[in-house]
N, C-alpha and C positions, 0 to 999 in steps of 0.2 A: 665479499672480498676475502674474508677469513677462510671460507670453504674452498675457494679457488686455490689459495696457498696450500691448504691441506692436501687437496687432490694433486697438485703439482709435486709436493713432497713425496706422496705415496708413489706416484708414477716414477719419479727419480729413483726411489729406493728399489722399485721393481726392476728398472733398467740396470741398476748397479748389480743386483742379485743375478740377473740373467747373464750379464757380461762376465761376472765372476764364475758362474757355473760353466759357461762355454770355455773360458780360459782354463779352468781346472780340469775339465774333461779332455782337453787337447794336450795337456802336459804329458810327457812321456812317463809311462808307468813301468816300474820294475816288476817283473814276474819271475819268481823262482820256481822252477819245475824240477821235482825230484822223481827220477825214474824208479818205479816200483815193480816193473814187470819181472825182474830177476830175484825178487824177494820170495823165499819159500817159507810159508807158514805151515808148520806141522802140528796139528791139534791146537792151533793158535790163530788169532786174527789181529788185524791192525787196531781193533778195539781193546786188545789186551796189552800190546807192546808195539812201539814204533821206535825206529832208529833215525836220528837226525844226521849224525855224522859217524863214520863216513857213509856216504850214500852208495847204493849198488853201482859197481863199475868204477868207483873212485880209484885214484892213484894216491897212495900214502907213502910216508917215509917209514923207517924202521920203528920209530916211536910215534904213537898217535893215541888218541882217545876215542872210545866208542861212547857216544852221547845220545841219549834219548829219554823216553818216558815209558813206564810200564805201570799197570795196575798194581796196587799193593799186594794182591794175592800172587803175583809173579815172584815176589821176594820171599825168602825165609831168613829170619834174623838179619834183615836189611841188606841182603846180597843175593846174587844168583851167578851161576857159572858161565864163563865165556871162554870159548876155545877157538883158536885160529888154526886152520889146516892149510898145508901147501897143496899144490896142484895134484899131487898123488895121494892125498888123504892122510898124510903124516902130520902129526901134531907139531905145530910150531910154537904155540903159546897156550898155556892154560892159566886162567886167572879168574877173578871175580869182579863183577860190577857192583858198585855200592850205591845204595839209595842216598839221595841228597835231600832228604826230607822225611817226614813221618811216613813209614811204610805200612803201618797197621791200619789200612784203609782200603776201600774199594775204588778210590779215585786214582788218577794217574799220579805217579811219583817220578820226579826226574832221577836219572841214574848216570853214572860215569864209570868207565873201565879204562885203566891205563894199560896200553899194549906196548910191549917191547919185543919186537921180532928179532931173531938171530941176525947179527950183522952180515953173515954170509948169504942170507936168503934174499933173492930178487926174483919176482915173478908173480903169477896168479895165486890167489889165496881165497879162502872162504872163512867168514866169521860166523860162528854159531852161538846164539844166546839161548841158554836153557832155562826153563822155569825151574826154580828151586822149590823143592817140596820136602816136608819132613817125613815122608813115607816112601817105601819101595814099590808102591802100587804103580805098575807100568801104565795103566789106563789114564793116569794123571800126567804122564810125560807130555811136554810141549816144548817147542823150540821155534826159533826163527833163524834163517840163514840167508846169506847173499854173498856173491863174489865181489872181489876188489883186487887191486894189484899193489904189491909192495915194490917200490922202485928205488927210493933214495934214502 
């Protein structure tokens, strides 16, 4: 009799687990897809630096943040240069991204750059994030860039 109750309890638990699994797998899942086909890596890879916001092709306001993560060796003195160009290649903004953590590592470090585009500019733009290095050796140059639009 005791064994029968134990088997019944095990079967009940298995049924509950199966029903829970089926219910969970049918729930609507949120998928965030970031388009990366417009990202240009020059002597760099996504294993060195990635940008989370804005994403390629995004529409931003005049003031926005560039947020992402980069390996510690992308920084020098906890920062690296960021430039925003207009559609004709003219410089709109020159600034620096700052590490938001210990940058003297080979691991990824979060970064943030505050961008304030000229109030008069509306249109296509390109953001370029340059590897900061303490030397003038051109073979160590690296950058990532992608297009976006400044509208409001």
